N, C-alpha and C positions, 0 to 999 in steps of 0.2 A: 667590214672588209670590203675593199674595192674590187670591182669586177676585173677579171684578167683581161689583158689587152694583147694585141698583135698588130704590127704595122701591115698595111695594105691587105687586110683580111676582107676581101670582097669575093663573094661566091655566086655562082649561077645555080638557080633552082632547076631541077631536072624536068619537072612536069607541072601541070596545073593543080590547084588545090581549092577545096571549098573553104568557106569561112570557119567551118568547124574542125578542120584538119589539125592534128597535133603532132603528126610525124611528117617530116619534110625530107626529101631526098635531094642531095646536091649532085651536080655533075661529077664524074669520076675525078678524084684527086683534090677537089675543093674542100672537103672536110678537114684535110690536113692543114689548111690555112688558119683554122680556128683553134682556140684553146680546147682542152679536154675538161668538161665540167666535173668529171669524177675526181680529178686531181687538182685542177685550177680553180674550180668554182663556176657557178652559173654566170651567164653574161647576156646582155641585150644585143639584138640585131635589128637593123632597119630593113624591112622587106618592101620592095617596090617594083613597078613596071618599068624596066630599064629600056624597053623599046621606045616608048613614047616620052619618057622623062629621064634625061641624063642626070638630073639632080633629084634625089628622092624627095626633097622638100616640096617639089612642084607636083608630085603625084597626089591627087586628092584621095586615093585609096592606100597611101603608104600606111605601114603598120610597124609598130615596135613589138617584137616577140622576145620572150625570155627563153634561152636555150638551157635546158636542165640536164640533157644527156646527149652524147654523140657516140655513135658506133660507125666508124669509118666515115662514110658520106651521108649517114642518116641521122637527122637531128630530132630530138623530142623537144617541143616548144610549148610554152604557155602563151596563148594568143592575147591580143588586145591590151598591151601593156602601156603604162604611162599616158593614159588618156586617149590612146588610139582605139580604133574599132577593128574587130576581125572582119576582113572582107575577102571575097573570093579572089584568088590569084590564078585564074584559069582561062583567060581570053586566048583563043586560038591564035597562033602566029606571034604571040608576044613572048619576050624573054623577061623573066623575073629574076631579080638579084637580091642578095642579102649582103649587108655590110656591117662589120663590127665597128661602130662609130660612137663617139661621145654623145650621150643622151642626158636629159635633165637629171635622171637618177644618178648618173656617174658624177655630175657636177655637185649635186646635193651631197653625195657621199664624201667627196673631197672636202667640201666646206665643213661637214660634220666632223672631219678628222682634225680640224684646226682648233686648238685650245688657246684662247686669248685671255690674258689677265687673271690666271688662276692664282688665288692666294694660297701659297704653300706653307705659310707659317709666319710667326712673329718672333723676332730675335729675343733671346733672354741672357745673352753674354756667355752661354755655355753649350747650347745645342748646336751641333754642326751638321746634322743629317735632317733633311726635310723630304717628305714623300710627295711625289706627283701623283695625280689621279691615274695617269697612263704612262707607259714607257715611250719616250720620244722616238719617232722613226721618220726620218733619219735622226740620229743623235745630234747632228749639227744644226737641226732646226730649233734646238732649245736656246731660249734667251731668258736670262734671269736678271731681275731688277730688285734693288733695295733702295727704298726711299726715292724711287724713280731713276736711280743711277744704274746703268747697265753694268753687270758684273762680267768678268772675262773668264771663259773656260780655261782651265789649267792654272791660271794665275790666282783666281778667286775661288773656284769650285771645280769639282769633278762630277761626272754623271756615272752612277752605278745602277744599271737597270732603270727603275723608276725613282731612284733616290738622288737628290742633289746633296753632295757632300762638300761643305765649305772648308777651306783651308783654315780660316779663323772664324770662330763663332760670331754670328751677326749680333750687333749691339742690342741692348734692351729696348723693347717696344718698336723695333724697326720692322715694318711689313715687308714680306718677300713675295714677289710675284713672278710667274713664269708664263711664257708663250712658247708653244711648240706644236708640232704635228705628231700624230700617233697612228 
């Protein structure tokens, strides 16, 4: 499952924290900018010193945390994610922010959702239904080929859940492949 997302979800952290802190309080109202883990699922945040670094990538103490719970403006997080280290975020006079951003984990999850060249069956002149390993999402991501020739949705086949239903049974010994996202 992909992490939930929101546009422009940048939050300010209310106070300083030690490297071991797992509860983080945001300034009033900023929690509403983020997804709700209890319904949307957990997500990653990038935490950095915004006073000294306008770009989180430049902060040597930046950290990716995993938000597993949110109660209004209070987050429960798992520290030191995706190869980052838990560091203190409590230098006096500094503003620390968190942003819901694309991380390596999210890119890896997206790549893992792409199925390429799945052999879904071999024609036998009578079978018209062939099962995919997953249900395509979106359905329009499905591309079906027989003998390397792209088949056309509605003209050649229909999709029903995770099943490809051909209008005409594929010929004997013809390999059928599918590419799709799930």
